[in-house]
N, C-alpha and C positions, 0 to 999 in steps of 0.2 A: 516708851519709844527707845529702842536701841538702834543706833545709826552708825554703821561702819563706813569710814571714809578712807579709801585706798588711793595710792598714787606713788609715783617715783619720787626720788629726792628732788626737792625744789619744784615740785609740780603745782604747789599752791594748796595742798591738802590741809595744812594747819590753818591757813587763813580762811579757807572755806568752812572748816569745822568751827572756827571762832564766829564767823558770820551766822552760821546755823544756831549757835548757842545764843547769840544776841537776839535773834528773832523769837526765841522762846519766851521772852519777857519774864524770866525767872533769875534768881541769883545764880551765878556761875561758880562752880568749883573746878579748878583746873588741876588735874593730877599730872605732874611732870615726871617722866621716868628717866630722863637723861642724867648722866653723871659727867663731870669734867674729867676727861682722861688725857687731854693735851690742850695746847693753846688754840688749835682750830676748833675743838669741841667747845671750849669756853666761849669763843666768839659766836658759835651757832646758838648756844644757850642764851647769851646776852641778846642776840637778835630776836629770839622768840620772846624773851621777857619784854623787850621794847615794843613788840607787836601786840601784847596783851593789854587790855584795859587795866589800869592800876587798881580799880576797886574789886577785881575778881579775887576770890580766895584761891591761893596756890598752895598745893601740897606736893612736896618733893618726895617721891617714893620710887626708887629705882627697882624694887623687887616686891614680891608678895602682893601683887596687884589684887588677886581675889579677896584677900583679907581687907585691904584698903577699901574696896568697893562694898564689901559686906558692912563695914563700919559706917560708910556713908549712906547706906540704905536706910538708916534711922534718922538721918538729917532732915531738916525741914525741906520742903519741896524745892528742888534745885535742878539745874542741868549740870551734868558732870562731863567734862572733856578729859579723855585720857590721851595724852600725846607723849609717847606713842607706844604701840604694842611692839614694834620692832626693837626698840631699845630695851623695853622690859624683857623681851625674850632673850636678847643678847645678855643682859645682866643676869638673868636666871641661869643661862647656860654657863656663864663664867663663874658666878658665885656658888652655884650648886651643880658641879659637874656630873653628879649622879642622877640629876633630875631626868625625867622623860617627858616627851611632848604630850603623850596621852594624858598624863596627870595634869600638866600645866593647862592644856586646853579644856579638859573636862571640868577642872575647878573654876576656870574663868567662865565657861559657858553656863555652868550651874548658877553662878552668881548673876549673870546677865538675865537668865530666864526667870529669876525670882525677884529681881530688882523692882522697886517701886519708883525709882528715879529715871529721868531721861538721861541716857548716856550716849555720848558721841565718842567713838573710838577712832583714833587715827592710826593707820598702819601703812607700811611700805609694801608695794607690790614688787617683789624682788625676782619673780620668776619669768620676766619678759626679756631678760638679757641672755648672755652666754652662760653655759654651765661653768661654775667656778672651778679653778684649777686644783684647789686643795680639798682634802677630805673634810676638814672642819668647816670650810666655807660651803661645801655642798650640803653638809648636815644642816647648817644654819638655814640655807635657802629652802631645803626640804621642810624643815620644821616651821619656818615662816609661812610657807605655802599651806601647810596643813592647819596651822593656827588661823590664818585668814579664812580658810574654808569653813572651819568650825564656827568662828565668830560670825561669818556671813550667814551661815545656816541659822544661827540664833537671832540674827538681827531682823528688825522690821524693815529697815531701809539700808541699802548699800549704794554708795556713790563712788565712782572712779573719777579722779581729777587728773586731767592731762593738760599741760601748758596753761594752767589756771582755769580751765574750763571743766565744770562738773558735768558728769554724765551719770544719770540715775540708772542703775542696773538691777535694783530690786526695790520694791515698795512703792 
């Protein structure tokens, strides 16, 4: 089961994903993609850590997500949370300026289609606001939208979380 959980910042999408993982009655592996870039991001990361059950296995991988998921495909039966695709995409664009969205999304979708694990992916829905002012921000918003579309196409279930309320839109 591949489940994509979309929402805006502070919409409750991470909490919803955690609740879904707990209902699976399997061990949880949490793949965290955030990196500390400033004091505010450090506080966000600490808040997420405090919200997670202490017994969950946590893997911090800001990049190369397809390889991480491929390695976890051989793990014992577990549910994997990836939180979040938005920061992973940001990291890839920053660390690998020559990367292209087609390659990033095709590698990820291929792994999702062949995974034997239950995977819950958290991602920001960034296309509902104003068009960003800078070319790099517009590129990021475009790539995030295309990534979300590709993952939603591969997912068995897609949920949009707004103001803490989940709305199932696929599956």
